[in-house]
C-alpha positions as CSV (number, residue, x, y, z in Angstrom):
1,M,-82.1,-28.6,116.2
2,N,-85.3,-27.4,114.6
3,L,-86.0,-23.7,114.7
4,T,-89.4,-23.6,112.9
5,E,-91.2,-22.4,116.0
6,V,-88.7,-19.6,116.6
7,F,-88.8,-18.4,112.9
8,Q,-92.6,-18.3,112.9
9,Q,-93.8,-16.9,116.2
10,E,-93.0,-13.2,116.6
11,G,-91.3,-12.6,120.0
12,K,-90.5,-16.1,120.6
13,R,-87.2,-16.7,122.6
14,I,-85.5,-20.0,123.5
15,S,-82.2,-20.6,125.3
16,L,-80.2,-23.8,125.7
17,S,-76.8,-24.9,126.9
18,I,-74.8,-27.4,124.7
19,P,-71.9,-29.5,125.9
20,L,-69.3,-28.9,123.3
21,D,-67.5,-32.2,123.7
22,E,-70.6,-34.1,122.4
23,Q,-70.9,-31.9,119.3
24,I,-67.3,-31.6,118.0
25,K,-64.6,-34.1,117.4
26,F,-61.5,-32.3,118.6
27,E,-57.9,-33.1,118.6
28,K,-57.1,-31.4,121.9
29,K,-58.3,-32.6,125.3
30,W,-60.8,-30.5,127.1
31,K,-60.0,-29.5,130.6
32,D,-63.7,-29.6,131.7
33,T,-66.7,-30.2,129.6
34,P,-67.3,-26.8,128.0
35,L,-70.9,-25.5,127.7
36,I,-71.9,-23.1,125.0
37,T,-75.1,-21.1,125.6
38,L,-77.3,-20.4,122.6
39,K,-80.1,-17.9,122.7
40,F,-82.6,-17.6,119.8
41,S,-84.9,-14.5,119.6
42,N,-87.4,-13.9,116.8
43,L,-86.8,-10.5,115.4
44,E,-89.6,-10.6,112.8
45,K,-91.3,-13.4,110.9
46,G,-88.6,-15.4,109.3
47,K,-85.7,-13.6,110.9
48,V,-84.0,-14.9,114.2
49,L,-81.1,-13.4,116.2
50,M,-78.8,-16.2,117.5
51,E,-76.5,-15.2,120.4
52,G,-73.8,-17.5,121.7
53,K,-71.6,-17.4,124.7
54,G,-69.0,-19.7,126.4
55,E,-65.6,-20.4,127.6
56,V,-63.6,-23.4,126.5
57,Q,-60.4,-24.7,128.2
58,F,-58.2,-27.3,126.7
59,F,-54.8,-28.8,127.2
60,A,-52.1,-27.6,124.7
61,A,-48.4,-27.5,124.2
62,C,-46.6,-24.1,123.8
63,D,-45.7,-23.5,120.2
64,R,-42.2,-22.4,121.1
65,C,-41.0,-24.7,123.9
66,L,-43.6,-27.5,124.0
67,A,-44.4,-26.9,127.6
68,D,-47.9,-28.2,128.7
69,K,-50.5,-25.5,129.5
70,V,-54.2,-24.9,129.8
71,E,-55.5,-22.5,127.1
72,T,-58.7,-20.6,127.5
73,V,-60.8,-19.3,124.6
74,S,-63.8,-17.1,125.2
75,L,-66.6,-17.3,122.7
76,D,-69.1,-14.4,122.2
77,F,-70.9,-14.3,118.9
78,E,-74.2,-13.5,117.3
79,R,-75.7,-14.3,113.9
80,E,-78.9,-13.3,112.1
81,L,-80.6,-16.3,110.7
82,F,-83.1,-16.3,108.0
83,S,-85.8,-18.9,107.3
84,P,-85.7,-20.8,103.9
85,D,-89.0,-19.1,102.8
86,I,-87.6,-15.6,103.1
87,S,-85.9,-14.2,100.1
88,I,-82.3,-13.1,100.7
89,D,-79.3,-12.7,98.5
90,E,-77.3,-15.9,97.6
91,D,-74.2,-14.8,99.5
92,T,-76.1,-14.4,102.7
93,R,-77.7,-17.8,102.2
94,E,-74.3,-19.4,101.6
95,E,-73.0,-17.8,104.8
96,Q,-75.7,-19.8,106.7
97,Y,-74.4,-23.2,105.5
98,Y,-75.0,-24.5,109.0
99,L,-78.8,-23.8,108.6
100,N,-80.4,-26.6,106.5
101,G,-84.0,-25.5,106.0
102,Y,-85.3,-24.9,109.6
103,D,-82.7,-27.2,111.1
104,L,-79.6,-25.7,112.7
105,E,-76.5,-28.0,112.3
106,I,-75.0,-27.2,115.7
107,P,-71.7,-29.1,115.1
108,L,-71.0,-27.1,111.9
109,L,-71.9,-23.8,113.6
110,L,-69.7,-24.5,116.7
111,Q,-66.8,-25.6,114.4
112,E,-66.9,-22.3,112.6
113,V,-67.0,-20.3,115.8
114,L,-64.1,-22.2,117.4
115,H,-62.0,-21.6,114.2
116,M,-62.9,-17.9,114.4
117,Y,-61.8,-17.6,118.0
118,W,-58.9,-20.1,117.9
119,P,-55.5,-18.4,119.0
120,T,-53.0,-18.2,116.2
121,K,-50.2,-19.0,118.5
122,I,-50.3,-20.8,121.8
123,L,-47.5,-19.6,124.3
124,C,-46.8,-20.7,127.8
125,K,-45.8,-17.1,128.6
126,E,-45.6,-13.9,126.5
127,D,-41.7,-13.9,126.5
128,C,-41.2,-17.7,125.9
129,K,-37.6,-18.2,124.6
130,G,-38.4,-21.6,123.0
131,I,-35.9,-24.4,122.6
132,C,-32.4,-24.6,121.1
133,K,-32.5,-25.7,117.4
134,K,-29.3,-27.7,118.0
135,C,-29.4,-29.4,121.3
136,G,-33.1,-29.1,122.3
137,Q,-32.5,-27.3,125.7
138,D,-35.5,-25.4,127.0
139,L,-34.1,-21.9,127.0
140,N,-36.7,-20.7,129.6
141,V,-35.0,-23.1,132.1
142,A,-31.3,-22.5,131.2
143,A,-29.1,-21.3,128.4
144,C,-27.1,-23.7,126.4
145,Q,-23.6,-23.5,125.0
146,C,-24.5,-23.9,121.4
147,D,-23.2,-21.4,118.9
148,D,-26.3,-19.6,117.6
149,F,-24.6,-17.6,114.9
150,V,-26.4,-17.8,111.6
151,P,-24.4,-16.4,108.7
152,D,-26.3,-14.2,106.2
153,V,-26.5,-16.2,103.0
154,R,-26.3,-13.1,100.9
155,F,-22.7,-12.7,102.0
156,A,-21.7,-16.3,101.6
157,N,-19.4,-15.6,98.5
158,L,-17.7,-12.8,100.4
159,M,-17.1,-15.1,103.4
160,D,-15.6,-17.8,100.9
161,L,-13.4,-15.1,99.5
162,F,-12.3,-14.1,103.0
163,N,-11.7,-17.7,104.1
164,N,-9.7,-18.5,100.9
165,S,-7.4,-15.6,101.4
166,K,-6.0,-16.8,104.8
């Protein structure tokens, strides 16, 4: 998307809605086609404020018990963008890797935003018990009869000594 007009005209504003599924290759399946709204406002010549909002829903498996669920991630972000003819420090220029001259690389931007808002752990419910490591029973549904005692390896020598003295 070319932003030349927004960078050069003071007070210029544009807004657009972008279907996320056409922009990003994603390993999860979207529940619906997510729309991200981007608004661009000229702050001064060569400086633009970009605001983005959206909500994405996708099908995922619980990280503990593997149950299917729909996960929702709300996106709300803003960035200041600088035109290539404005002098800014090199770090700021590198942070805008999704801006190539006056062209905004929307897939790169949206990938970064999704990574920032992505949940670190997806759970079917806050107190999910997971699955048994031995038999695979979903512990949210029923308890299993497996022995879940895990000996402390720091006391293994002491346990050997105790077992040998019997």
